[in-house]
C-alpha positions in Angstrom: -95.6 29.9 147.0 -93.0 29.8 144.2 -92.1 32.9 142.2 -91.8 33.2 138.4 -90.0 35.8 136.3 -92.2 37.5 133.7 -91.0 37.9 130.1 -89.0 40.5 128.3 -86.5 42.4 130.3 -88.6 42.3 133.4 -87.1 41.7 136.8 -90.5 41.2 138.3 -90.9 38.1 140.4 -94.5 37.0 140.7 -96.6 34.2 142.1 -97.9 31.7 139.5 -101.4 32.6 140.7 -102.5 36.2 140.1 -105.6 37.5 141.8 -107.9 39.0 139.2 -110.2 41.8 140.3 -112.9 42.0 137.7 -115.3 40.8 140.4 -114.4 43.9 142.5 -116.1 46.2 140.0 -119.8 45.6 140.4 -122.1 48.0 142.3 -125.4 47.2 144.0 -127.3 49.3 141.5 -125.3 48.4 138.4 -124.3 44.8 138.7 -121.8 43.3 136.3 -123.4 40.8 134.0 -120.7 38.2 134.6 -120.0 38.4 138.3 -122.6 40.7 139.9 -122.0 42.7 143.1 -119.5 41.9 145.8 -119.3 43.4 149.3 -116.2 45.4 150.2 -115.6 43.2 153.3 -115.6 40.1 151.1 -113.1 41.7 148.7 -110.8 42.5 151.7 -111.1 38.9 153.0 -110.1 37.7 149.5 -107.0 39.9 149.2 -105.9 39.2 152.8 -106.2 35.4 152.1 -104.2 35.8 148.9 -101.4 37.6 150.6 -101.4 35.1 153.5 -101.0 32.3 150.9 -98.1 34.0 149.2 -99.9 35.5 146.2 -98.2 38.8 145.4 -99.6 39.6 142.0 -102.9 41.5 141.4 -104.5 42.4 138.0 -107.1 45.1 137.5 -108.2 47.6 134.8 -109.9 51.0 134.4 -112.8 49.2 132.7 -113.6 47.0 135.7 -116.6 48.8 137.1 -118.0 52.3 136.9 -115.6 55.0 138.0 -112.7 52.6 138.3 -114.4 50.8 141.1 -112.1 47.7 140.9 -109.0 49.8 141.1 -110.3 51.8 144.0 -111.4 48.6 145.8 -108.0 47.0 145.4 -106.4 50.1 146.9 -108.7 49.9 149.9 -107.9 46.2 150.3 -104.1 46.8 150.2 -104.2 49.8 152.5 -101.5 49.6 155.1 -99.4 47.1 153.1 -95.8 47.8 151.9 -96.1 48.7 148.3 -92.9 46.9 147.3 -94.4 43.6 148.5 -97.0 43.4 145.8 -97.0 43.5 142.0 -99.9 45.4 140.5 -100.9 45.2 136.8 -103.6 47.5 135.3 -104.9 48.2 131.9 -106.0 51.2 129.9 -108.8 50.9 127.3 -112.5 50.6 127.3 -115.6 50.5 125.1 -118.0 53.4 124.9 -121.5 52.9 123.6 -120.4 49.5 122.4 -117.5 50.9 120.4 -113.8 50.8 121.4 -112.3 54.1 122.4 -109.0 54.7 120.6 -106.4 56.4 122.9 -103.7 58.8 121.8 -100.7 59.7 123.9 -102.6 62.4 125.9 -105.4 59.9 126.7 -102.9 57.3 127.8 -101.1 59.6 130.3 -104.4 60.9 131.6 -105.7 57.4 132.0 -102.6 56.3 133.9 -102.7 59.3 136.2 -106.3 58.4 137.0 -105.3 54.8 137.6 -102.5 55.9 140.0 -105.0 58.1 141.9 -107.5 55.3 142.1 -104.9 52.8 143.3 -103.3 55.3 145.7 -99.8 54.6 144.4 -97.1 56.4 142.5 -96.5 53.7 139.9 -97.9 50.5 138.5 -95.6 47.5 137.9 -97.2 46.6 134.5 -99.4 48.9 132.4 -101.2 47.0 129.7 -103.1 47.9 126.5 -106.5 46.2 127.1 -107.2 45.7 123.3 -105.2 46.6 120.2 -108.3 48.6 119.0 -107.8 50.8 122.1 -104.8 52.6 120.5 -104.8 55.1 117.7 -101.2 54.7 116.6 -98.7 52.1 117.8 -95.6 54.4 117.4 -97.2 57.2 119.4 -98.3 54.6 122.0 -94.8 53.1 122.4 -93.3 56.6 122.6 -95.8 57.6 125.3 -95.3 54.4 127.3 -91.5 54.7 127.2 -91.7 58.3 128.4 -94.0 57.3 131.3 -91.7 54.5 132.1 -88.7 57.0 132.2 -90.8 59.2 134.6 -91.3 56.2 137.0 -95.0 56.0 136.6 -94.8 52.5 135.3 -92.1 49.8 135.6 -93.0 47.8 132.5 -95.7 47.7 129.9 -97.6 44.8 128.4 -100.3 43.8 126.0 -103.7 42.2 126.4 -105.7 40.4 123.8 -103.1 41.0 121.1 -102.9 38.6 118.2 -99.9 37.6 116.2 -100.2 40.5 113.7 -100.9 43.1 116.5 -97.8 41.9 118.4 -95.6 42.2 115.3 -96.8 45.7 114.5 -96.2 46.8 118.1 -92.7 45.3 118.2 -91.9 46.8 114.8 -93.0 50.2 116.3 -90.3 49.9 118.9 -92.4 48.3 121.6 -90.8 46.2 124.3 -93.8 44.5 126.0 -93.0 42.0 128.7 -96.4 40.2 128.7 -99.6 39.5 126.7 -102.7 38.8 128.7 -104.8 36.2 126.9 -107.9 34.0 127.4 -106.4 30.5 127.8 -107.7 27.4 129.5 -108.3 23.7 128.9 -111.6 24.6 127.2 -110.3 27.6 125.3 -107.1 26.9 123.4 -107.4 29.1 120.3 -104.2 30.9 121.3 -102.2 27.7 120.6 -102.7 28.0 116.9 -100.2 30.8 116.4 -100.2 33.4 119.3 -98.3 31.4 121.9 -95.5 30.7 119.4 -95.3 34.4 118.6 -95.0 35.2 122.4 -92.3 32.5 122.8 -90.3 33.8 119.9 -90.3 37.3 121.4 -89.9 36.3 125.0 -93.3 37.7 126.0 -94.8 36.1 129.0 -98.4 34.9 128.9 -100.8 36.0 131.6 -103.6 33.6 131.2 -107.0 35.0 132.1 -110.2 33.0 132.6 -108.0 29.9 133.5 -111.1 28.1 134.9 -113.3 29.1 132.0 -115.5 31.3 134.2 -116.3 28.4 136.4 -116.8 25.7 133.7 -113.7 24.0 135.0 -114.8 24.2 138.7 -116.6 20.8 138.4 -119.9 22.3 139.4 -121.6 22.3 136.0 -122.8 19.2 134.1 -125.1 20.8 131.5 -125.5 24.3 129.8 -128.5 25.4 131.8 -126.6 24.9 135.1 -124.4 27.9 134.1 -125.5 31.4 135.2 -126.8 33.3 132.2 -124.2 36.0 132.4 -121.5 33.4 131.8 -123.3 31.8 128.8 -122.2 34.6 126.5 -119.1 32.9 125.1 -118.8 30.8 121.9 -119.0 27.7 124.0 -122.8 28.3 124.1 -125.5 28.7 121.5 -126.5 32.2 120.5 -129.9 31.4 121.8 -128.6 30.4 125.3 -128.9 34.0 126.5 -130.1 37.3 125.2 -126.7 38.7 126.3 -124.9 36.8 123.6 -123.6 38.7 120.6 -121.5 36.1 118.7 -124.4 35.0 116.6 -123.2 31.4 116.3 -124.5 27.9 117.2 -121.7 27.5 119.7 -120.2 24.2 120.9 -122.3 23.1 123.8 -122.1 19.4 123.0 -118.3 19.4 122.6 -117.8 21.7 125.6 -119.7 19.4 128.1 -118.2 16.3 126.6 -114.8 17.8 127.2 -115.8 18.7 130.8 -116.9 15.1 131.5 -113.6 13.8 129.9 -111.6 16.2 132.1 -113.6 15.2 135.1 -112.7 11.5 134.4 -109.0 12.2 134.1 -109.0 14.2 137.3 -110.9 11.4 139.1 -108.4 8.9 138.0 -105.5 11.1 139.1 -107.3 12.0 142.4 -106.9 15.7 141.7 -109.7 18.3 141.8 -110.7 19.8 138.4 -109.6 23.4 139.4 -106.2 22.3 140.6 -105.6 20.1 137.5 -106.8 22.9 135.2 -104.4 25.4 136.7 -101.5 23.0 136.8 -102.1 22.1 133.2 -102.0 25.7 132.2 -98.9 26.6 134.2 -97.1 23.7 132.4 -97.8 25.3 128.9 -95.0 27.2 127.1 -94.5 30.8 128.2 -97.3 30.9 130.7 -96.0 33.1 133.5 -99.0 33.3 135.7 -102.8 32.5 135.8 -105.2 35.3 136.6 -107.9 33.8 138.8 -110.8 35.6 140.2 -112.5 34.6 143.5 -115.9 35.3 145.2 -114.7 34.0 148.6 -111.5 33.6 150.6 -112.1 29.8 150.5 -111.9 29.9 146.7 -108.6 31.7 146.9 -107.3 29.0 149.1 -108.5 26.2 146.8 -106.9 27.9 143.8 -103.6 28.3 145.6 -103.2 24.6 146.1 -100.8 24.0 143.2 -100.0 20.5 142.2 -97.5 18.9 139.9 -99.0 16.8 137.1 -97.3 13.9 135.5 -96.5 14.1 131.7 -99.1 11.4 131.2 -101.8 13.3 133.0 -101.0 16.5 131.0 -101.3 14.6 127.8 -104.6 13.1 128.8 -106.0 16.5 129.8 -105.0 17.9 126.4 -106.5 15.0 124.6 -109.8 15.5 126.5 -110.4 18.9 124.9 -108.8 18.4 121.5 -112.1 17.9 119.7 -113.4 21.1 121.3 -110.3 23.0 120.3 -110.8 22.0 116.7 -114.5 22.9 116.9 -113.9 26.4 118.2 -111.0 27.0 115.8 -108.3 29.7 115.9 -110.3 32.8 116.7 -109.2 33.6 120.2 -112.1 36.0 120.9 -114.4 34.2 123.3 -117.3 36.7 122.7 -117.4 37.5 119.0 -117.6 35.6 115.8 -115.0 37.9 114.2 -111.8 38.3 116.2 -110.8 41.7 117.4 -107.3 40.5 117.5 -105.3 40.1 114.3 
């Protein structure tokens, strides 16, 4: 598999597909609303298949599962591997009782030390701020991250879910982020209004998460009720679609499934699967360094690793297929909330 250089001053060379580990975080007695529980053996099969196919990039976070379960699971899956052969990104930041915890410098270092212990490593390649609301003061945050970088506990640091204003404030505080992890896919293009341009202007690579729209771009679903309830919480769906929803809006179910059908038609004409076309479209967008893709089976990893080259005409047709949906959902990049947590 090809390698791409991340943004900023990073020398990191990563696969265009990054294996996301949110699905590693569920436990049998406390299942994640979105992905549920996954057996350890299954997770190991997924990681082994990813490495076999040339995927060297793994993304995790302290918030993925109780007691850092996803980080600990990833460590077990990578046990016995040469550390320099993989690039690991993790994130600090979480919500407590539904409210964001704001970290000061002491909290950040403590969190990183706990991440290193969970991952059984002496450093992470990219340490990311999960949300801008997870930091108390950007200047203190930058000072802390630079100090931890000098100590060798992290190689680079990045952002996650930062809007244009958040990025500018962080940069003005002396920050040198190499990446911004953002929700981005054919059905969710809010970042195109102003965030991607800000990333490009500052040489910040985009790590696109939810590139298959939590399975909506898998080709399996033809109507809202086909989608598992835990994945009907985004603004694609009506507020009444699930009791788990908190955005309080009518959603865009009609436009979403019209876009899915239009994308399906483009893919059928080009003789390309919807997941392959969706990932290829995303990797062709400005400043997208890698797509973070989760998997429930080793077979899904293999399918997601089949990268294809799209013609310019096909890229334009795919963009046109979701243009009405893009306009309907607007410029708020927060999939879950009516008022954006990024500014």
